[in-house]
Residue frames as qw, qx, qy, qz and C-alpha x, y, z in Angstrom:
[[0.704, -0.394, 0.320, -0.497, -42.72, -12.19, -7.19],
 [0.407, 0.330, -0.852, -0.004, -41.05, -15.36, -6.37],
 [0.746, -0.360, -0.537, -0.159, -42.31, -18.39, -4.42],
 [0.433, -0.790, 0.278, -0.333, -42.05, -17.85, -0.60],
 [0.222, 0.439, -0.841, 0.226, -39.48, -19.74, 1.37],
 [0.592, -0.277, -0.747, -0.120, -40.84, -22.95, 3.00],
 [0.402, -0.331, -0.634, 0.571, -40.30, -21.56, 6.55],
 [0.069, -0.196, 0.007, -0.978, -42.07, -18.20, 5.87],
 [0.158, 0.388, 0.720, -0.554, -44.98, -17.60, 8.14],
 [0.120, 0.533, 0.675, 0.496, -48.21, -17.03, 5.91],
 [0.140, -0.070, 0.109, -0.982, -49.78, -13.56, 6.01],
 [0.676, -0.120, -0.122, -0.717, -53.08, -14.15, 7.59],
 [0.026, -0.287, 0.943, -0.165, -52.10, -17.73, 8.17],
 [0.766, 0.055, 0.122, -0.628, -55.30, -19.47, 7.12],
 [0.548, 0.231, -0.796, -0.116, -53.70, -22.78, 6.17],
 [0.799, -0.422, 0.004, -0.427, -55.06, -25.51, 8.33],
 [0.117, 0.399, -0.872, 0.258, -52.72, -27.27, 10.66],
 [0.342, -0.159, -0.925, -0.057, -54.14, -30.39, 12.23],
 [0.061, -0.374, -0.693, 0.613, -55.79, -28.79, 15.20],
 [0.343, 0.331, 0.062, -0.877, -58.12, -26.83, 12.88],
 [0.224, 0.252, 0.926, 0.168, -61.11, -28.31, 11.25],
 [0.287, -0.010, -0.266, -0.920, -63.70, -26.91, 8.88],
 [0.209, 0.383, 0.852, -0.290, -67.37, -27.48, 9.88],
 [0.163, -0.166, -0.454, -0.860, -70.09, -26.88, 7.34],
 [0.201, 0.358, 0.725, -0.553, -73.53, -25.94, 8.79],
 [0.130, -0.404, -0.616, -0.664, -76.76, -25.73, 6.87],
 [0.002, -0.340, -0.603, 0.722, -78.98, -23.38, 8.87],
 [0.192, 0.759, 0.608, 0.129, -82.40, -21.89, 8.33],
 [0.279, 0.366, 0.180, 0.869, -82.23, -18.53, 6.80],
 [0.379, -0.784, -0.485, -0.083, -83.65, -16.71, 9.93],
 [0.056, -0.836, 0.213, -0.502, -82.82, -13.55, 11.92],
 [0.527, -0.678, 0.412, -0.306, -80.41, -14.28, 14.73],
 [0.995, 0.030, -0.037, 0.084, -79.08, -17.67, 13.67],
 [0.602, 0.496, -0.343, 0.524, -75.41, -16.31, 13.23],
 [0.217, -0.664, 0.371, -0.612, -75.62, -14.52, 16.54],
 [0.886, -0.309, 0.196, -0.285, -76.72, -17.82, 18.27],
 [0.917, 0.244, -0.142, 0.282, -73.86, -19.73, 16.59],
 [0.370, 0.572, -0.369, 0.632, -71.35, -17.08, 17.50],
 [0.523, -0.605, 0.284, -0.528, -72.74, -16.89, 21.14],
 [0.975, -0.207, 0.007, -0.084, -72.37, -20.62, 21.54],
 [0.759, 0.340, -0.275, 0.483, -68.83, -20.64, 20.48],
 [0.009, 0.635, -0.316, 0.705, -68.20, -17.55, 22.91],
 [0.705, -0.520, 0.178, -0.447, -70.00, -19.06, 25.87],
 [0.985, -0.152, 0.063, 0.048, -68.13, -22.52, 25.59],
 [0.365, -0.754, 0.441, 0.323, -64.79, -20.89, 24.96],
 [0.779, 0.241, 0.460, 0.351, -64.40, -22.31, 21.49],
 [0.133, -0.624, 0.254, 0.727, -62.21, -20.34, 19.12],
 [0.687, 0.653, 0.318, -0.029, -63.46, -19.54, 15.64],
 [0.525, -0.248, 0.402, 0.708, -60.46, -19.17, 13.24],
 [0.083, 0.082, -0.426, -0.897, -62.56, -18.18, 10.25],
 [0.367, 0.472, 0.712, -0.369, -66.30, -17.84, 9.50],
 [0.136, 0.094, -0.499, -0.851, -68.08, -17.43, 6.26],
 [0.320, 0.422, 0.791, -0.305, -71.75, -17.42, 5.71],
 [0.269, 0.233, -0.337, -0.871, -74.12, -16.75, 2.66],
 [0.762, 0.194, 0.251, -0.565, -77.41, -18.00, 1.35],
 [0.448, -0.037, 0.840, 0.303, -77.55, -21.35, -0.53],
 [0.089, -0.102, -0.680, -0.721, -79.42, -22.09, -3.78],
 [0.350, -0.602, -0.711, -0.095, -82.58, -22.46, -1.58],
 [0.013, -0.607, 0.106, -0.788, -83.48, -19.09, -0.06],
 [0.701, -0.623, -0.150, -0.313, -84.73, -20.79, 2.99],
 [0.873, -0.382, 0.003, 0.303, -81.35, -21.94, 4.05],
 [0.159, 0.889, -0.424, 0.064, -77.64, -20.48, 4.41],
 [0.896, 0.104, -0.300, 0.311, -74.35, -22.27, 4.56],
 [0.224, -0.917, 0.309, -0.117, -72.05, -21.31, 7.32],
 [0.825, 0.300, -0.356, 0.320, -68.41, -22.46, 7.07],
 [0.427, -0.861, 0.208, -0.183, -66.54, -22.37, 10.28],
 [0.718, 0.298, -0.536, 0.330, -62.92, -23.27, 10.78],
 [0.700, -0.694, -0.036, -0.166, -62.64, -24.28, 14.39],
 [0.255, 0.613, -0.664, 0.344, -59.47, -24.07, 16.37],
 [0.864, -0.319, -0.353, -0.165, -59.43, -27.25, 18.36],
 [0.389, 0.451, -0.563, 0.572, -56.57, -26.34, 20.61],
 [0.242, -0.233, 0.529, -0.779, -58.87, -25.80, 23.57],
 [0.715, 0.079, 0.432, -0.544, -61.61, -28.39, 22.90],
 [0.389, -0.006, 0.878, 0.280, -62.53, -31.55, 21.02],
 [0.212, 0.000, -0.543, -0.813, -64.37, -31.46, 17.66],
 [0.309, -0.367, -0.860, -0.173, -67.05, -33.88, 18.95],
 [0.162, -0.519, -0.564, 0.622, -67.91, -31.39, 21.74],
 [0.088, 0.281, -0.185, -0.938, -68.24, -28.57, 19.22],
 [0.305, -0.124, -0.703, -0.631, -70.55, -30.58, 17.03],
 [0.256, -0.451, -0.836, 0.180, -72.70, -31.76, 20.03],
 [0.039, -0.491, -0.325, 0.808, -73.14, -28.25, 21.04],
 [0.215, 0.176, -0.417, -0.866, -74.10, -27.04, 17.45],
 [0.227, -0.221, -0.906, -0.282, -76.59, -29.89, 17.23],
 [0.120, -0.505, -0.714, 0.470, -78.54, -28.34, 20.07],
 [0.089, 0.330, -0.005, -0.940, -79.27, -25.19, 18.15],
 [0.533, 0.460, 0.584, -0.404, -82.78, -25.15, 16.78],
 [0.532, 0.762, -0.061, -0.364, -82.06, -23.54, 13.37],
 [0.055, -0.492, 0.813, 0.305, -79.12, -25.88, 12.45],
 [0.861, 0.239, -0.032, -0.449, -80.44, -28.20, 9.89],
 [0.972, 0.106, -0.075, 0.197, -77.32, -30.32, 9.10],
 [0.307, -0.841, 0.432, 0.109, -73.60, -30.40, 10.22],
 [0.942, 0.258, -0.041, 0.213, -70.75, -31.87, 8.25],
 [0.492, -0.692, 0.406, 0.340, -67.12, -31.99, 9.43],
 [0.717, 0.690, -0.095, 0.011, -64.94, -31.52, 6.14],
 [0.686, -0.466, 0.341, 0.442, -61.45, -32.97, 6.31],
 [0.111, 0.707, -0.363, -0.596, -59.21, -31.33, 3.87],
 [0.136, -0.181, 0.891, 0.393, -58.79, -34.48, 1.79],
 [0.161, 0.480, 0.862, 0.042, -62.64, -34.84, 1.46],
 [0.137, 0.843, 0.327, -0.405, -63.49, -31.16, 0.74],
 [0.426, 0.570, 0.268, 0.650, -63.35, -28.78, -2.12],
 [0.364, -0.760, -0.259, 0.472, -62.20, -25.73, -0.15],
 [0.384, 0.555, 0.182, 0.716, -61.57, -22.13, -1.31],
 [0.211, -0.751, -0.282, 0.559, -61.18, -18.61, -0.03],
 [0.354, 0.815, 0.248, 0.386, -61.05, -15.23, -1.56],
 [0.470, -0.513, -0.101, 0.711, -58.51, -12.46, -1.16],
 [0.243, 0.907, 0.184, 0.292, -58.67, -8.88, -2.06],
 [0.618, -0.482, -0.009, 0.621, -55.50, -6.82, -1.49],
 [0.322, 0.939, -0.045, 0.111, -54.04, -3.57, -2.44],
 [0.851, -0.253, 0.134, 0.441, -50.30, -3.98, -2.93],
 [0.076, -0.873, 0.279, 0.394, -47.55, -1.47, -3.52],
 [0.786, 0.128, 0.455, 0.399, -46.06, -2.28, -6.96],
 [0.090, -0.641, 0.260, 0.717, -43.72, 0.22, -8.80],
 [0.671, 0.605, -0.094, -0.418, -44.52, 0.75, -12.47],
 [0.288, 0.586, -0.743, -0.147, -41.18, -1.02, -13.43],
 [0.140, -0.206, 0.951, -0.181, -42.22, -4.12, -11.60],
 [0.643, 0.210, 0.264, -0.687, -45.86, -4.35, -12.63],
 [0.686, 0.355, -0.517, -0.368, -45.40, -6.64, -15.73],
 [0.380, 0.198, -0.885, 0.185, -43.60, -9.39, -13.72],
 [0.274, 0.032, 0.678, -0.682, -46.03, -9.00, -10.69],
 [0.680, 0.230, 0.031, -0.696, -49.05, -9.23, -12.94],
 [0.609, 0.308, -0.710, -0.173, -47.65, -12.27, -14.78],
 [0.174, 0.127, -0.912, 0.349, -46.95, -13.99, -11.50],
 [0.429, 0.117, 0.452, -0.773, -50.45, -12.96, -10.26],
 [0.761, 0.269, -0.199, -0.556, -52.21, -14.36, -13.39],
 [0.471, 0.285, -0.832, -0.066, -50.14, -17.60, -13.19],
 [0.053, -0.084, -0.904, 0.415, -51.78, -18.41, -9.90],
 [0.047, -0.550, -0.816, -0.170, -55.27, -17.56, -11.17],
 [0.140, -0.635, -0.345, 0.677, -55.44, -13.89, -9.86],
 [0.328, 0.609, 0.361, 0.625, -56.25, -10.63, -11.60],
 [0.180, -0.071, -0.196, 0.961, -55.90, -6.99, -11.20],
 [0.016, 0.670, 0.731, 0.125, -59.06, -5.22, -10.29],
 [0.032, -0.992, -0.118, 0.004, -57.88, -1.68, -9.88],
 [0.704, 0.038, -0.060, 0.707, -54.72, 0.41, -10.13],
 [0.077, -0.992, -0.024, 0.099, -53.27, 3.69, -9.20],
 [0.394, 0.795, -0.427, 0.175, -49.73, 5.08, -9.79],
 [0.057, -0.564, 0.771, -0.291, -48.19, 3.36, -6.74],
 [0.419, -0.124, 0.824, -0.362, -50.42, 0.31, -6.22],
 [0.414, -0.033, -0.769, -0.486, -52.46, -2.61, -7.71],
 [0.669, -0.117, 0.425, -0.598, -55.80, -3.93, -6.19],
 [0.306, 0.222, -0.893, -0.245, -55.78, -7.75, -6.81],
 [0.805, -0.132, 0.185, -0.548, -58.23, -10.53, -6.50],
 [0.297, 0.346, -0.885, -0.092, -57.39, -14.11, -5.95],
 [0.864, -0.184, 0.138, -0.448, -59.53, -17.13, -5.29],
 [0.578, 0.347, -0.737, 0.048, -57.79, -20.47, -4.24],
 [0.748, -0.360, -0.543, 0.126, -57.21, -22.94, -1.55],
 [0.433, -0.901, 0.016, 0.025, -56.17, -21.44, 1.73],
 [0.739, -0.357, 0.273, 0.502, -52.65, -22.66, 1.13],
 [0.483, 0.474, 0.343, 0.651, -52.57, -20.96, -2.32],
 [0.114, -0.928, -0.170, -0.310, -53.90, -17.71, -0.75],
 [0.660, -0.685, 0.113, 0.288, -51.23, -17.99, 2.05],
 [0.732, -0.034, 0.329, 0.595, -48.46, -18.51, -0.47],
 [0.296, 0.705, 0.331, 0.553, -49.53, -15.54, -2.57],
 [0.336, -0.932, -0.082, -0.110, -49.84, -13.20, 0.46],
 [0.745, -0.499, 0.199, 0.395, -46.48, -14.33, 1.67],
 [0.612, 0.197, 0.364, 0.674, -44.88, -13.69, -1.72],
 [0.120, 0.792, 0.343, 0.491, -46.58, -10.35, -2.04],
 [0.551, -0.778, -0.226, 0.199, -45.47, -9.08, 1.29],
 [0.590, -0.265, 0.136, 0.750, -42.05, -7.75, 0.14],
 [0.194, 0.514, 0.406, 0.730, -43.73, -5.39, -2.17],
 [0.054, 0.036, 0.376, -0.924, -45.74, -3.76, 0.64],
 [0.143, -0.523, -0.826, -0.155, -49.27, -4.76, 1.46],
 [0.153, -0.303, 0.041, -0.940, -51.46, -1.57, 1.89],
 [0.641, -0.078, 0.360, -0.674, -54.67, -3.48, 2.77],
 [0.273, 0.114, -0.934, -0.200, -55.64, -7.10, 2.68],
 [0.664, -0.082, 0.324, -0.669, -58.92, -8.83, 3.19],
 [0.164, 0.086, -0.969, -0.165, -59.63, -12.59, 3.16],
 [0.659, -0.282, -0.278, -0.639, -63.08, -14.23, 3.25],
 [0.499, -0.260, 0.764, -0.316, -61.96, -17.38, 5.23],
 [0.006, 0.085, -0.939, -0.333, -62.59, -20.86, 3.97],
 [0.740, 0.160, 0.105, -0.645, -65.66, -22.04, 2.35],
 [0.031, -0.251, 0.950, 0.185, -66.05, -25.80, 1.39],
 [0.855, 0.052, 0.016, -0.516, -68.34, -28.48, 0.22],
 [0.753, -0.188, 0.623, 0.099, -67.78, -32.25, 0.23],
 [0.092, 0.430, -0.693, -0.571, -65.75, -33.34, -2.87],
 [0.845, 0.287, -0.015, -0.450, -67.76, -35.21, -5.52],
 [0.369, -0.388, 0.819, 0.206, -66.57, -38.77, -6.16],
 [0.560, 0.292, -0.501, -0.592, -67.06, -40.61, -9.41],
 [0.899, -0.092, 0.233, -0.359, -68.48, -44.02, -9.72]]
């Protein structure tokens, strides 16, 4: 598995061109909150590029990470609309340089027995691991930045991707030292 060519279109394409922005929402952990957020985006014609949600360390709250495609609207308009939702506690726009950002990829990839050692070595070199195997394929797990996940998916494409699932971006503000 070699590095992808610079012009290769990423599989799943979750890297963030300038028009995509990651917005982190802290919301009350109540029924219907995600539906209200998704409904707001739908009603206003905002495009969600990726969405990830999970509870925080405090069970009263969940964090929603939304990568917003700003081709059709301004970020300020998206944030102003989100601020109107009752269950939204805090909104943070995370610029790539100010965020610790990651996503998860699970994939089943066709890898012949003869190519497995090289494929597994390349996978492990980027922090991935094999989570299952069959005679004709490997199930792999990789966590990394969206660009790292894009690069791996593109490099794995020639082997034959049987199935692929990505979580979408999650992020928190980077910590800065004093």
